[in-house]
TIVO-2410 file (N, C-alpha, C; in nm, 3 decimals):
# residues 129
REC num residu      c1      c2      c3 atome chaine
REC   1      X  11.294  -2.853  15.159     N      A
REC   1      X  11.268  -2.785  15.284    CA      A
REC   1      X  11.202  -2.875  15.392     C      A
REC   2      X  11.255  -2.908  15.492     N      A
REC   2      X  11.164  -2.989  15.605    CA      A
REC   2      X  11.078  -2.882  15.670     C      A
REC   3      X  10.961  -2.943  15.712     N      A
REC   3      X  10.864  -2.838  15.774    CA      A
REC   3      X  10.910  -2.826  15.916     C      A
REC   4      X  10.872  -2.706  15.968     N      A
REC   4      X  10.924  -2.680  16.106    CA      A
REC   4      X  10.814  -2.720  16.186     C      A
REC   5      X  10.846  -2.773  16.316     N      A
REC   5      X  10.741  -2.813  16.416    CA      A
REC   5      X  10.762  -2.713  16.527     C      A
REC   6      X  10.657  -2.713  16.602     N      A
REC   6      X  10.650  -2.632  16.713    CA      A
REC   6      X  10.614  -2.705  16.855     C      A
REC   7      X  10.650  -2.661  16.947     N      A
REC   7      X  10.622  -2.719  17.074    CA      A
REC   7      X  10.529  -2.622  17.160     C      A
REC   8      X  10.413  -2.665  17.200     N      A
REC   8      X  10.335  -2.570  17.270    CA      A
REC   8      X  10.356  -2.570  17.427     C      A
REC   9      X  10.376  -2.456  17.471     N      A
REC   9      X  10.403  -2.453  17.619    CA      A
REC   9      X  10.288  -2.351  17.661     C      A
REC  10      X  10.202  -2.411  17.751     N      A
REC  10      X  10.079  -2.358  17.797    CA      A
REC  10      X  10.125  -2.273  17.931     C      A
REC  11      X  10.094  -2.165  17.927     N      A
REC  11      X  10.122  -2.079  18.041    CA      A
REC  11      X   9.994  -2.067  18.137     C      A
REC  12      X  10.005  -2.086  18.256     N      A
REC  12      X   9.882  -2.071  18.350    CA      A
REC  12      X   9.855  -1.918  18.363     C      A
REC  13      X   9.727  -1.891  18.338     N      A
REC  13      X   9.696  -1.747  18.341    CA      A
REC  13      X   9.660  -1.719  18.477     C      A
REC  14      X   9.731  -1.622  18.552     N      A
REC  14      X   9.706  -1.579  18.677    CA      A
REC  14      X   9.630  -1.444  18.702     C      A
REC  15      X   9.528  -1.460  18.776     N      A
REC  15      X   9.447  -1.328  18.778    CA      A
REC  15      X   9.527  -1.220  18.859     C      A
REC  16      X   9.534  -1.099  18.810     N      A
REC  16      X   9.593  -0.981  18.876    CA      A
REC  16      X   9.470  -0.885  18.877     C      A
REC  17      X   9.435  -0.851  19.010     N      A
REC  17      X   9.336  -0.767  19.022    CA      A
REC  17      X   9.386  -0.617  19.001     C      A
REC  18      X   9.298  -0.534  18.938     N      A
REC  18      X   9.334  -0.401  18.907    CA      A
REC  18      X   9.269  -0.330  19.021     C      A
REC  19      X   9.332  -0.227  19.072     N      A
REC  19      X   9.270  -0.146  19.190    CA      A
REC  19      X   9.189  -0.027  19.117     C      A
REC  20      X   9.083  -0.007  19.200     N      A
REC  20      X   8.998   0.110  19.133    CA      A
REC  20      X   9.072   0.235  19.191     C      A
REC  21      X   9.067   0.341  19.126     N      A
REC  21      X   9.140   0.457  19.152    CA      A
REC  21      X   9.039   0.560  19.184     C      A
REC  22      X   9.049   0.637  19.297     N      A
REC  22      X   8.962   0.741  19.328    CA      A
REC  22      X   8.852   0.698  19.433     C      A
REC  23      X   8.790   0.789  19.475     N      A
REC  23      X   8.683   0.763  19.580    CA      A
REC  23      X   8.555   0.702  19.526     C      A
REC  24      X   8.535   0.707  19.377     N      A
REC  24      X   8.415   0.664  19.333    CA      A
REC  24      X   8.414   0.502  19.326     C      A
REC  25      X   8.297   0.436  19.360     N      A
REC  25      X   8.289   0.296  19.352    CA      A
REC  25      X   8.273   0.253  19.216     C      A
REC  26      X   8.367   0.180  19.149     N      A
REC  26      X   8.347   0.120  19.015    CA      A
REC  26      X   8.370  -0.015  19.020     C      A
REC  27      X   8.319  -0.089  18.920     N      A
REC  27      X   8.362  -0.229  18.912    CA      A
REC  27      X   8.521  -0.241  18.891     C      A
REC  28      X   8.553  -0.344  18.964     N      A
REC  28      X   8.718  -0.379  18.941    CA      A
REC  28      X   8.729  -0.479  18.860     C      A
REC  29      X   8.780  -0.445  18.747     N      A
REC  29      X   8.813  -0.554  18.650    CA      A
REC  29      X   8.921  -0.649  18.679     C      A
REC  30      X   8.907  -0.776  18.645     N      A
REC  30      X   9.021  -0.857  18.652    CA      A
REC  30      X   9.092  -0.874  18.537     C      A
REC  31      X   9.235  -0.853  18.557     N      A
REC  31      X   9.318  -0.870  18.438    CA      A
REC  31      X   9.396  -1.011  18.453     C      A
REC  32      X   9.447  -1.044  18.345     N      A
REC  32      X   9.516  -1.184  18.334    CA      A
REC  32      X   9.650  -1.143  18.290     C      A
REC  33      X   9.745  -1.228  18.351     N      A
REC  33      X   9.898  -1.214  18.289    CA      A
REC  33      X   9.947  -1.351  18.283     C      A
REC  34      X  10.046  -1.378  18.205     N      A
REC  34      X  10.100  -1.522  18.202    CA      A
REC  34      X  10.193  -1.550  18.304     C      A
REC  35      X  10.188  -1.665  18.365     N      A
REC  35      X  10.287  -1.694  18.474    CA      A
REC  35      X  10.405  -1.689  18.422     C      A
REC  36      X  10.512  -1.688  18.520     N      A
REC  36      X  10.654  -1.685  18.495    CA      A
REC  36      X  10.705  -1.826  18.433     C      A
REC  37      X  10.649  -1.938  18.479     N      A
REC  37      X  10.711  -2.050  18.431    CA      A
REC  37      X  10.571  -2.136  18.368     C      A
REC  38      X  10.597  -2.217  18.268     N      A
REC  38      X  10.483  -2.298  18.193    CA      A
REC  38      X  10.431  -2.392  18.285     C      A
REC  39      X  10.287  -2.405  18.282     N      A
REC  39      X  10.233  -2.508  18.365    CA      A
REC  39      X  10.240  -2.633  18.302     C      A
REC  40      X  10.241  -2.645  18.179     N      A
REC  40      X  10.249  -2.773  18.077    CA      A
REC  40      X  10.319  -2.763  17.967     C      A
REC  41      X  10.384  -2.860  17.928     N      A
REC  41      X  10.468  -2.848  17.785    CA      A
REC  41      X  10.390  -2.966  17.707     C      A
REC  42      X  10.343  -2.941  17.580     N      A
REC  42      X  10.283  -3.027  17.507    CA      A
REC  42      X  10.390  -3.067  17.393     C      A
REC  43      X  10.435  -3.195  17.385     N      A
REC  43      X  10.520  -3.231  17.274    CA      A
REC  43      X  10.669  -3.214  17.281     C      A
REC  44      X  10.746  -3.259  17.190     N      A
REC  44      X  10.881  -3.233  17.182    CA      A
REC  44      X  10.910  -3.194  17.047     C      A
REC  45      X  10.814  -3.177  16.958     N      A
REC  45      X  10.840  -3.136  16.819    CA      A
REC  45      X  10.858  -3.252  16.729     C      A
REC  46      X  10.881  -3.382  16.771     N      A
REC  46      X  10.899  -3.493  16.682    CA      A
REC  46      X  10.766  -3.571  16.680     C      A
REC  47      X  10.676  -3.583  16.762     N      A
REC  47      X  10.542  -3.638  16.748    CA      A
REC  47      X  10.428  -3.575  16.682     C      A
REC  48      X  10.384  -3.625  16.561     N      A
REC  48      X  10.288  -3.529  16.488    CA      A
REC  48      X  10.161  -3.524  16.559     C      A
REC  49      X  10.131  -3.587  16.662     N      A
REC  49      X  10.002  -3.583  16.724    CA      A
REC  49      X  10.014  -3.465  16.825     C      A
REC  50      X  10.116  -3.403  16.844     N      A
REC  50      X  10.150  -3.292  16.944    CA      A
REC  50      X  10.190  -3.168  16.876     C      A
REC  51      X  10.202  -3.184  16.738     N      A
REC  51      X  10.234  -3.049  16.661    CA      A
REC  51      X  10.086  -2.961  16.643     C      A
REC  52      X  10.096  -2.861  16.684     N      A
REC  52      X   9.977  -2.767  16.698    CA      A
REC  52      X  10.003  -2.631  16.622     C      A
REC  53      X   9.910  -2.585  16.532     N      A
REC  53      X   9.934  -2.461  16.476    CA      A
REC  53      X   9.802  -2.389  16.461     C      A
REC  54      X   9.786  -2.265  16.450     N      A
REC  54      X   9.669  -2.194  16.427    CA      A
REC  54      X   9.569  -2.216  16.538     C      A
REC  55      X   9.615  -2.227  16.654     N      A
REC  55      X   9.527  -2.246  16.772    CA      A
REC  55      X   9.417  -2.148  16.790     C      A
REC  56      X   9.302  -2.188  16.802     N      A
REC  56      X   9.192  -2.097  16.819    CA      A
REC  56      X   9.119  -2.104  16.963     C      A
REC  57      X   9.146  -2.208  17.032     N      A
REC  57      X   9.108  -2.228  17.169    CA      A
REC  57      X   9.160  -2.334  17.258     C      A
REC  58      X   9.178  -2.293  17.375     N      A
REC  58      X   9.239  -2.393  17.460    CA      A
REC  58      X   9.151  -2.383  17.603     C      A
REC  59      X   9.123  -2.498  17.661     N      A
REC  59      X   9.058  -2.491  17.788    CA      A
REC  59      X   9.108  -2.608  17.859     C      A
REC  60      X   9.116  -2.599  17.994     N      A
REC  60      X   9.149  -2.709  18.093    CA      A
REC  60      X   9.015  -2.748  18.159     C      A
REC  61      X   9.001  -2.883  18.150     N      A
REC  61      X   8.902  -2.951  18.225    CA      A
REC  61      X   8.916  -2.954  18.366     C      A
REC  62      X   8.817  -2.962  18.455     N      A
REC  62      X   8.817  -2.987  18.590    CA      A
REC  62      X   8.924  -3.088  18.643     C      A
REC  63      X   8.920  -3.182  18.559     N      A
REC  63      X   9.000  -3.312  18.581    CA      A
REC  63      X   9.150  -3.276  18.552     C      A
REC  64      X   9.176  -3.171  18.476     N      A
REC  64      X   9.320  -3.134  18.455    CA      A
REC  64      X   9.369  -3.154  18.307     C      A
REC  65      X   9.275  -3.225  18.230     N      A
REC  65      X   9.311  -3.248  18.086    CA      A
REC  65      X   9.298  -3.094  18.005     C      A
REC  66      X   9.386  -3.095  17.896     N      A
REC  66      X   9.381  -2.984  17.805    CA      A
REC  66      X   9.319  -2.995  17.679     C      A
REC  67      X   9.226  -2.919  17.649     N      A
REC  67      X   9.136  -2.948  17.511    CA      A
REC  67      X   9.196  -2.835  17.436     C      A
REC  68      X   9.213  -2.859  17.303     N      A
REC  68      X   9.277  -2.761  17.217    CA      A
REC  68      X   9.205  -2.759  17.075     C      A
REC  69      X   9.165  -2.664  17.031     N      A
REC  69      X   9.111  -2.667  16.890    CA      A
REC  69      X   9.198  -2.577  16.809     C      A
REC  70      X   9.237  -2.621  16.691     N      A
REC  70      X   9.302  -2.546  16.592    CA      A
REC  70      X   9.218  -2.514  16.477     C      A
REC  71      X   9.262  -2.422  16.399     N      A
REC  71      X   9.189  -2.382  16.270    CA      A
REC  71      X   9.188  -2.496  16.182     C      A
REC  72      X   9.305  -2.566  16.168     N      A
REC  72      X   9.312  -2.659  16.058    CA      A
REC  72      X   9.252  -2.784  16.091     C      A
REC  73      X   9.251  -2.837  16.215     N      A
REC  73      X   9.197  -2.970  16.241    CA      A
REC  73      X   9.061  -2.975  16.261     C      A
REC  74      X   8.999  -3.086  16.220     N      A
REC  74      X   8.853  -3.116  16.236    CA      A
REC  74      X   8.829  -3.197  16.357     C      A
REC  75      X   8.887  -3.178  16.457     N      A
REC  75      X   8.863  -3.260  16.577    CA      A
REC  75      X   8.921  -3.152  16.711     C      A
REC  76      X   8.896  -3.212  16.820     N      A
REC  76      X   8.972  -3.142  16.946    CA      A
REC  76      X   9.067  -3.227  16.991     C      A
REC  77      X   9.185  -3.159  17.006     N      A
REC  77      X   9.300  -3.224  17.058    CA      A
REC  77      X   9.275  -3.237  17.210     C      A
REC  78      X   9.315  -3.347  17.264     N      A
REC  78      X   9.303  -3.381  17.425    CA      A
REC  78      X   9.426  -3.425  17.464     C      A
REC  79      X   9.483  -3.353  17.593     N      A
REC  79      X   9.606  -3.396  17.627    CA      A
REC  79      X   9.580  -3.405  17.786     C      A
REC  80      X   9.656  -3.501  17.851     N      A
REC  80      X   9.640  -3.508  18.003    CA      A
REC  80      X   9.714  -3.395  18.059     C      A
REC  81      X   9.721  -3.381  18.196     N      A
REC  81      X   9.757  -3.272  18.265    CA      A
REC  81      X   9.900  -3.267  18.256     C      A
REC  82      X   9.987  -3.369  18.195     N      A
REC  82      X  10.129  -3.373  18.202    CA      A
REC  82      X  10.151  -3.333  18.037     C      A
REC  83      X  10.064  -3.323  17.953     N      A
REC  83      X  10.097  -3.284  17.817    CA      A
REC  83      X  10.095  -3.409  17.718     C      A
REC  84      X  10.061  -3.511  17.779     N      A
REC  84      X  10.060  -3.630  17.692    CA      A
REC  84      X   9.935  -3.652  17.613     C      A
REC  85      X   9.951  -3.667  17.458     N      A
REC  85      X   9.831  -3.689  17.399    CA      A
REC  85      X   9.749  -3.793  17.431     C      A
REC  86      X   9.608  -3.767  17.444     N      A
REC  86      X   9.489  -3.863  17.459    CA      A
REC  86      X   9.411  -3.888  17.336     C      A
REC  87      X   9.314  -3.976  17.340     N      A
REC  87      X   9.227  -3.985  17.231    CA      A
REC  87      X   9.165  -3.851  17.194     C      A
REC  88      X   9.164  -3.803  17.053     N      A
REC  88      X   9.099  -3.678  17.011    CA      A
REC  88      X   8.941  -3.692  17.038     C      A
REC  89      X   8.874  -3.580  17.028     N      A
REC  89      X   8.743  -3.575  17.039    CA      A
REC  89      X   8.692  -3.534  16.902     C      A
REC  90      X   8.605  -3.616  16.852     N      A
REC  90      X   8.546  -3.610  16.727    CA      A
REC  90      X   8.654  -3.646  16.615     C      A
REC  91      X   8.609  -3.621  16.508     N      A
REC  91      X   8.692  -3.649  16.373    CA      A
REC  91      X   8.641  -3.584  16.254     C      A
REC  92      X   8.717  -3.578  16.146     N      A
REC  92      X   8.665  -3.497  16.009    CA      A
REC  92      X   8.559  -3.572  15.958     C      A
REC  93      X   8.454  -3.504  15.904     N      A
REC  93      X   8.336  -3.558  15.846    CA      A
REC  93      X   8.219  -3.482  15.847     C      A
REC  94      X   8.105  -3.540  15.809     N      A
REC  94      X   7.981  -3.474  15.821    CA      A
REC  94      X   7.868  -3.541  15.886     C      A
REC  95      X   7.914  -3.656  15.978     N      A
REC  95      X   7.812  -3.746  16.035    CA      A
REC  95      X   7.819  -3.704  16.198     C      A
REC  96      X   7.743  -3.788  16.268     N      A
REC  96      X   7.737  -3.767  16.407    CA      A
REC  96      X   7.875  -3.781  16.474     C      A
REC  97      X   7.917  -3.676  16.548     N      A
REC  97      X   8.051  -3.676  16.614    CA      A
REC  97      X   8.154  -3.642  16.513     C      A
REC  98      X   8.124  -3.593  16.403     N      A
REC  98      X   8.232  -3.558  16.304    CA      A
REC  98      X   8.197  -3.402  16.273     C      A
REC  99      X   8.328  -3.341  16.240     N      A
REC  99      X   8.331  -3.203  16.212    CA      A
REC  99      X   8.373  -3.177  16.070     C      A
REC 100      X   8.275  -3.086  15.994     N      A
REC 100      X   8.341  -3.043  15.856    CA      A
REC 100      X   8.415  -2.918  15.878     C      A
REC 101      X   8.424  -2.855  15.988     N      A
REC 101      X   8.517  -2.726  16.013    CA      A
REC 101      X   8.556  -2.740  16.141     C      A
REC 102      X   8.643  -2.649  16.169     N      A
REC 102      X   8.720  -2.656  16.307    CA      A
REC 102      X   8.608  -2.632  16.418     C      A
REC 103      X   8.588  -2.707  16.514     N      A
REC 103      X   8.496  -2.685  16.611    CA      A
REC 103      X   8.533  -2.592  16.721     C      A
REC 104      X   8.425  -2.517  16.753     N      A
REC 104      X   8.433  -2.444  16.891    CA      A
REC 104      X   8.364  -2.523  17.003     C      A
REC 105      X   8.411  -2.504  17.109     N      A
REC 105      X   8.364  -2.576  17.227    CA      A
REC 105      X   8.348  -2.505  17.350     C      A
REC 106      X   8.276  -2.581  17.439     N      A
REC 106      X   8.266  -2.543  17.591    CA      A
REC 106      X   8.250  -2.649  17.680     C      A
REC 107      X   8.299  -2.631  17.803     N      A
REC 107      X   8.276  -2.746  17.903    CA      A
REC 107      X   8.156  -2.735  17.964     C      A
REC 108      X   8.082  -2.829  17.983     N      A
REC 108      X   7.934  -2.844  18.062    CA      A
REC 108      X   7.975  -2.903  18.202     C      A
REC 109      X   7.876  -2.900  18.300     N      A
REC 109      X   7.897  -2.961  18.417    CA      A
REC 109      X   7.936  -3.092  18.402     C      A
REC 110      X   8.029  -3.136  18.491     N      A
REC 110      X   8.068  -3.269  18.467    CA      A
REC 110      X   8.179  -3.305  18.371     C      A
REC 111      X   8.246  -3.209  18.317     N      A
REC 111      X   8.337  -3.208  18.215    CA      A
REC 111      X   8.304  -3.269  18.066     C      A
REC 112      X   8.161  -3.274  18.058     N      A
REC 112      X   8.100  -3.307  17.921    CA      A
REC 112      X   8.139  -3.174  17.840     C      A
REC 113      X   8.152  -3.218  17.708     N      A
REC 113      X   8.200  -3.104  17.606    CA      A
REC 113      X   8.100  -3.088  17.510     C      A
REC 114      X   8.057  -2.952  17.492     N      A
REC 114      X   7.960  -2.921  17.382    CA      A
REC 114      X   8.035  -2.865  17.273     C      A
REC 115      X   8.033  -2.913  17.165     N      A
REC 115      X   8.130  -2.873  17.042    CA      A
REC 115      X   8.029  -2.818  16.939     C      A
REC 116      X   8.044  -2.717  16.876     N      A
REC 116      X   7.961  -2.650  16.763    CA      A
REC 116      X   8.041  -2.651  16.639     C      A
REC 117      X   8.004  -2.704  16.526     N      A
REC 117      X   8.060  -2.706  16.407    CA      A
REC 117      X   7.953  -2.747  16.305     C      A
REC 118      X   7.967  -2.711  16.175     N      A
REC 118      X   7.869  -2.735  16.069    CA      A
REC 118      X   7.719  -2.691  16.112     C      A
REC 119      X   7.714  -2.598  16.190     N      A
REC 119      X   7.580  -2.537  16.237    CA      A
REC 119      X   7.520  -2.627  16.325     C      A
REC 120      X   7.569  -2.737  16.389     N      A
REC 120      X   7.511  -2.828  16.484    CA      A
REC 120      X   7.616  -2.832  16.606     C      A
REC 121      X   7.536  -2.855  16.726     N      A
REC 121      X   7.583  -2.876  16.845    CA      A
REC 121      X   7.598  -3.032  16.888     C      A
REC 122      X   7.733  -3.078  16.916     N      A
REC 122      X   7.739  -3.231  16.959    CA      A
REC 122      X   7.788  -3.212  17.097     C      A
REC 123      X   7.713  -3.298  17.177     N      A
REC 123      X   7.760  -3.320  17.325    CA      A
REC 123      X   7.845  -3.447  17.339     C      A
REC 124      X   7.970  -3.431  17.387     N      A
REC 124      X   8.049  -3.552  17.419    CA      A
REC 124      X   8.060  -3.569  17.566     C      A
REC 125      X   8.070  -3.700  17.607     N      A
REC 125      X   8.110  -3.737  17.734    CA      A
REC 125      X   8.238  -3.693  17.780     C      A
REC 126      X   8.286  -3.701  17.896     N      A
REC 126      X   8.407  -3.639  17.940    CA      A
REC 126      X   8.515  -3.729  17.881     C      A
REC 127      X   8.490  -3.857  17.854     N      A
REC 127      X   8.583  -3.935  17.769    CA      A
REC 127      X   8.609  -3.903  17.633     C      A
REC 128      X   8.506  -3.818  17.575     N      A
REC 128      X   8.516  -3.772  17.453    CA      A
REC 128      X   8.423  -3.862  17.355     C      A
REC 129      X   8.332  -3.940  17.409     N      A
REC 129      X   8.252  -4.021  17.322    CA      A
REC 129      X   8.122  -3.960  17.301     C      A
***
């Protein structure tokens, strides 16, 4: 049996403002819906660096790159704005810049990346170093 590969098609989330009903002033929540067309397609199913499963987090940098964390991988996938794979951020391990579990991350000012794994926070430059 051959493994099945998947192609990730990222949809741009478009804010849709919900209208407050009635005369009372209430906070207006912002709802999100998927755009009709994908904003970027990652991979074609043949390149192992673009096969993603068990995705737990996706975030776009101010520069347009896409950062993706999966449950199985011990690094952060990085793709350019057209979906082409770039150098991953971090790697499996227990040392500096290494992850023993799937990392969680957030963007800092200037597109630096703060990643949490193994009970430690590691800050990477925008280039992932």
